[in-house]
C-alpha positions, 0 to 999 in steps of 0.5 A: 561510509558507503558500506553502511548504507544498504543498496536498496534493490527492487523487490517482488512488491516493486514488480507487482506495483509496476506491473499494476501501474502499467495495466491501469495506465493502458486501461485509461488510455494514457502513454508513459510520456503522459504520465511521466510529464505529469509526475515530472519525471523522465519517459525512461524513469517512468518505464523503470517504475512500471517495469519495477526497476526502480522504487516508487516513493510514497509521494509519487505512488499517491500522485500516480494514484490520483492521475489514474483515479485508483485508491492507492491499495489498488496497486497492491491488490493481489499481494499476500497480507504483509503480516503473513510474510513478516510473521507479525500480526497487527494487534488493536493495541498496535492500531489503537495505542491509546487503548492502553490509557483506559485503565478501566479493563472491562471498558478496554474489553468491551471497546475491543469487543465492539471493534471486533464485531464491527470488523466481523460485520463488514467482513461478512457484508463484503462476501455477499 
């Protein structure tokens, strides 16, 4: 039975997130013990999170983001787009599965064009 369970090893993203946690913690002036107590984990466990040796659950990362007053995506800044790594681009149909429920292809295409125009507009606004 144990053979069937793949051991979860830390990956580069875990090290990156851990480093970002450490950077932010130091910036806001909290100790590892302070954060560990608020997360209800041991000081040693929190050290492992920062070093990227233990993986964080989504819930713990959410709580850390709240304690450190940053959006969750802050911890992932500087990493490549996951679709570049895994070779799968996310399509509009992936993001909006109900789009397929619209049977009129013209309406579907109009919605796609509108979303594309909004995304392009936001991209050009964020550059300036």
